[in-house]
N, C-alpha and C positions, 0 to 999 in steps of 0.2 A: 614745317610743311608736312602734312601727313598725306599719304597716298590713298585716296579713296577708290572705290570701284570704278569711278568714271575718269580716273587719271589716264591721260593719253600719253604713253611713253614716246611714241614717234613724234607727236606734236611738240613735246617738251624738248626733245633732241633737236628738231628742226629749228625751234625758236632760238635755242642756244647757239647753234651753228651759224645762224643768220645774224647774230648779235656781235658785230665786229668789236665794239667797245668791250663787251664782256670777255671775249676771247683774248684780246690784247691785255686787258687788265689782269686776267687770271694768269696768263703766261708771264707777265712782268713780275707779278707778286711771287709766283712759285719759283721763278728763276732766282729772284733775290734770296728767298728763303733757302733754296737748295744750295746756292753758291756760298751763302754764309755758313751753312752747315759743313760743307766740304772744307772750307778754310779753317774753321774752328776745331774740327775733328782731326785734321791733318797735323795740327800742332802737337797733339798728344803723342803721335808716332806709333801708338799701339791700339788704335781704335777697335780692331777686331777682337782684341783681348777684352776690352771694355764690353763689347757686345756679348761676348760669350759669358762673362760674369753676370751681365744683366739678364741673359736668358736663363742662367742657372737660378738666380734669385727668384725670378718670376715663376719658373717651373716649380721650385720648392714651395712657394706660397700656394700656387694652384693645387698642387698635389696634397697639401696639408691645410686646405682652406678651412675645414671645419675647426681645426685646432686653433688657427689664428683668429678666426671669427669669435670663437668663445673667449679667447684671451682679450681681444679688443673690447668686446661687450662687457666683460668683467671689469676691466680697468676704467672704461668710460663711466660705468655705474658707480664704481668705487670713488671716482672723482666728483660725483654728484650729477652727472649727465643722465639723460633719458634716452634709451635706445628703442627704436621701433623697427621691426622687420616687415618689409613690404614684399609680399610674394608677387604681386602684379602691379602694373602701372596704376590701376584703379585704386589699389590699396595705398599706394604712395600718395596719391592725390587726397584720398579720404583722411589719411593721417594728418597731413598738413592742414586740411580744412578744419579738422577737429581742434587743432591747436589755435587756429584763428578764432573759432567759435568760442573757445574757452576764455580767451582774452578780449574778444570783441574788437580786434584790430581791423581797420578799414584801409590800411595802406601798408606796403612792404617795399624795402629796397633789396635788390638782388645783385650779387656778383655772378660772374660767368659760371654756368653749370650746364653741362650737356645732359645730365640726368634729368633736370627739370624740362629740358627740351624733349627728352625721350618719353617722359610720362605726360607731356603736354600740360604742365602745371599752370602756366600763365593764363591760358584761356579759361581753365576751370576756376581759378581765383577771380578773374575778371567777371565771370558769370555770376559769382557770389557778391558782386559789387565792391570788390577790393581793388584798389589802385596798385598796380604792379609797376615798379620803376627799375629797369635795368641800369646798372651804374657803370659797367664796362662801356667805354666810349663807343666801340664798334657795335656792341649789343644794343646800346641806347639808340644808335642810328637806325639799325634794322628793325628795332621795335617800333619806332616812329613810322618807318616805311611799311610796317606790317608784313615783313618778310622773315623767313627762317635764315639761320647762318648759312653762308655759302662755303665756309671752310672751318674746320674744327679749331684752328688757332687764330685765323684772321677772318672773322665772320662777315666783315663788310668790304672785302677786297674788291667787290664788283661795283662799288660806288666811288665816284670822283668828288672833288671838293665842290664843284658847282651843284651837283645833285644833292649833296649833303646840306649846302646852304639853302636850297629850295625846301628841303624837308624841315629845316629849323625855322624858316621865316614865319609860318603860321603861328608857331609858339611864341616867337619874339614879337610878332605884331608889326614888324617893319622889315625892310630889305636888309640882308646881311652880306658883307663882303665874303668872298669865298677863300680868303687866305687862311692858312692853318691857325695862326694865333687868334684870329677873330672867332673861328668856329670852336676851338677848344675853350676859349674864354666863355663863350656863351654856354657851352655844355657844362663847364665847371660851375657857373653861376646857378644854373638850373638844378644841378645835382647836389650842390653843397647844402642847399636848404633842405633837401630830402634827407641827407645824411643826418642833419642836426635835429630833425623833428620825428623821424621814424622810430617806432617802438619795437619793430621786429625786422630782422634781416635773414635772408636765405643765401647760403653760399654752397659752392661745390666742394669737392675734395679731390686733390690729386693723389694723395697717399694718406692712409691712416696708419699710425705706428702702433702695432698691436701691444707691445709691452709697456706702453705709457698711456695709451688712450689719447694720443696727440693727433691733431688734424693738420695736414700740410696743404697750403694753397700756393700755387705758382702763378704770378701775374706780373705784368709790366706797368701796372697802374696801382695807385694807392687805394682803389675802391674796395679791394678784398679786405684790407685791414679796417677800413672805415665800417664796412658792413658787418664785420665780425666783432668789433669792439664797442661801437657807439650804442646800438640798440639794446634794450633790456632783455629781449628774447632772441635767440639765434637758432635757426634750423640749418643743419648741414645735410646735404643729400649726397649719397655715394653709392656706386655699384659695389656689390658684395666682394668683388675680386680686387678692389683697389687698396690692398693692404701690404705693408712691409713688416717683417718681424721686429726690427729695431732701427735705431738711428744709423747703425753701421750700414745696413742695406739701403737705407734711405739716401745716404750720401752718394752712393753709386748711381741710383736711379735718377736723382736730381741732376747729376752731371750728364747722364744720357738724355734726359728730357730737355733740358735747356739747350744743349748743343744741337739736338735733332730737330727741335721745334722752330727755333728762331736764330740759331747760330750764335748763341750767347754762352759764355762760360757759366754764367748764373743769371737767372731772370732778375729783373730789377727788384722785385718784391718776392722773396721766398718766405712765406709766413707760416710759422709753426705755433699752434695754439692748443692749450689743454683746458678747455672750458669745463664748467662754468666759472665765473669770477669767485676767487677764494678770498678769505679774509686777508687784508693787506694789499690785494691787487689794486692797481690804479684804474684799470679799465677792464672791459670784458662783459659778456652777458650774465645776468643773474640766473637765467634759465636757459638751458641748452638741450636741444633735441637732435639726435643723430638718426637719420632715416636711411636704412640700408636696403637697397633694392635688389631683388632677385631677377624678376622679369625673364625667366627661362635661362638664367645663367647656370642654375643647377642642372638643367638638361644639357647644356653645353659641356659642363664639367664631366658629365657621364658619357659624353660622346667622344670616343677616342680619335675619331677623324678630325674633329674641330676643337678639341680641348685647348690646343696651342693658341687659339685666338684670344683666350682669356689673359694671355701675357701682355696684351696691348697696354701701353702707358699713355695713349691719346696724344702723341706728339705731332701727328700730321705729316711726318716725313714722307710717308707713302703717297700722299696727295701730290706732293711737290715734284715727284718724278714720273707720275702716271700719265702716259700720253693721252688717255681718254679724259681724265679729269682736266688736264691742261687745255683741252679743246672745248669742253662744254661747261666747266664749272660745277658747283655743287648742287644747284637747284634742279638740274636736269635729271638727277637720280630719283627725285621724288621722295627721298627718305631722310630721316633726321641725320643719320650718319652716311656721308658720301665717301668718295675716294675708295681705294682698294679695301681698307678695313671695313668701310660701310657695306661694300659688296659682300664681304664675308659674314659680318655679324648680324646684319639686318634680317636675312631670312631665318637665322637661328633665334634671334630675340623674339621675332614675331611668329616663328613656327608656321610659316605660310608661304609655300612656293607658288601657289596660284596668284597671290597678290604681289610677291616680291621676286618671282622667278626670273624677271628680266635683268636683275642686277648682276648675276654672275657673267653676263655677256658684255658688261661695261668694262672690258679688259682685253688687252692685246696679248696677254700671257707672256709679256716680255721679261718678267721677273725683276724689273727695276725696283718694284715695291719691296720685294723680299730682301734685296741688297741694301735698301735704305733703312729698313726696320732696325731700330737700335736693340731690340730684344729677339731678333732673328726669327720672326714668325714667317713660315713658308707660305706667304700669301697666295702666290700663283698656284701652288699645289692645292690649297684649300678652295680656290675658285674653280679649278678643274673638278674637284670632288663635288662641289655644289652642282655643277652642270651634269655630272654623272648621276647624282642623287635625284635631281629634278626629272631626268628622263626615266629613271627606274620607278619613280613614283607616278609616272603617267601624266606629267604636266607639259608634255610637248605639244605645240600647236598643231592644228590640222594641216596647215600649209607645210610645216617642216616635215611632218610625217609623210606627206605626198612627195615632197622633194626627195627624201631618202628612199622612198619606194621606187621612184623612177630611176634614181641613181643606181640602186641595187639591180634593177632590171637591165639598164643599158650596159652597165659594166660587167654583167654576167652574160651579155650577148654582144660580143665584139663586132660582129658584122653589122648589126643594127646600129651600134654606137658609131661605127665608121661612116655609115650612110647619114646619120643624124649630124655629125660634125661637118661632113662635106656640104650638107644642105645649109648649115649655119654659116659656113665660110662663104657660101655663094650669095646669101641674102643679107649678110651683116652690114653691107654698105648703107642700108637704110638707117642704121643706128650709129654710124660712125661720123666722127668729126676730127680732122687733122690726124688721120691715121689711127685713132683710138675709138673704142666703143664708148660713146658719151651719153647714151640714153637707152631706155628700154622699159618694158612693162614690169609691173610688180611680179615677183619680189626683186627682180634685177634693178629696178629703179631705186631701191633702198641704198644701193651702192652708187649708182650713176648720178644720184642727186648731188653728191659731193665729190665724187672721184670718177676716173675713167678706167677702162679695162683694156688690156692689149687685145688685138684682133685674134680671132680664131684662125689657126694655121690652115692653109689650103690642104695640107696633107699631114695626117697624124704621124707621130713618131713610130707607132706600131706598124703603119703602112710603109714607112721609109726603111724600117729595120731590115727586111730581106736584102735590099741592095747594099745597105751599110754593112751587113754581116758578110756579104761576098767580098766587099772591099777590104774589110778587116782581115779575112782569111788570106786574101791575096797578099796583103802587106806582111802577114805573119810568115807565109811561105818564102817571101822575098828575103826576110831577115834571116831565115835558116840557110 
């Protein structure tokens, strides 16, 4: 889902808040992931030490990114692979399109890749008449539903089995039972044919090992391996920061990733491949292309305020503890990346506060996300910096400017403020229900549509203070 100029943030939030099934499903899924993570990290006994090591590894890579990129490119090309540097999403799409045009391919199988979501690759290929088939089960489901992922790890968490069965039935041509074995069997039958006949595959990359040119994919299904070994041509898409120096650092980050993402000691399939196919290899692509995307990551690298966001290993742990995400799910954000990390990186990747300036306010600033992050990104601090930068750049709405103008006036004129509060306490009964303020005109209605407010006190504390001060002095004299 891309946020265009007509995207209605308030409408998206209202829709999410009124969708009881979505909210229950999101809370249920995030609770399970969070609790699994807590249990599996507790068994280590020294989780904070692991986080500190992960932070140091990622900081080292980010601070020396040019060095490790050069090393990775050199080793990939030494192995026989082709490296393409994409400065923009448009460059990334063009590079992939040229590979298809060279070979004349008209269909492709894909394993899960957030980079392809980021550059909106699927719509571009489909516009060229190419059949794109997502092979991750959850991605396959939301592709049929024509929806973007709602979670970076569990993209179809907002769908139940009955909804999935309804999505599959037009393809099956007959009604389907909604039990899990029936649905997975159907998907397996559909995808197996695609695996066996496709000539090209596209995969993501969790980590690239710089000193060997190896690509690592972490999945819980076998689709990643099928996509990277059966086709004759493979394209791997990665963000330029997704590098580790060697297998030594990779072992640490794989531990952090699996435990933080799904609460596993190790994902079911941790695939390390060094394409293309060499003499004597039993499988693998004959031709391999590695597309490395910048998309303003270079600008983030040069931004001291936000450089730490490049440490992210895309585990989704921050999603699972965020009170905002847990209430509205991922689609309400309107961006490819949702949750706290999406709030931070989307305005940076897009370099556009006018379009994405709403995201830093999708946060309660409770700091649960920072505590959950396995590489210790100070997410709540970065969110506050975004809010500050947005205001300094002049992207504050007219309504907000007026509110703070009136705020400044009344709080600098205490007598006027006192009269205003007294007037409010006198007439607030119009808006009250069960002793609470339950309705009101905009912008107050943005709050009261889903919550209530305590009533305005009949007498302000500042008006009570003279009498309280006398009582306090009397008590102090009595003590002496």
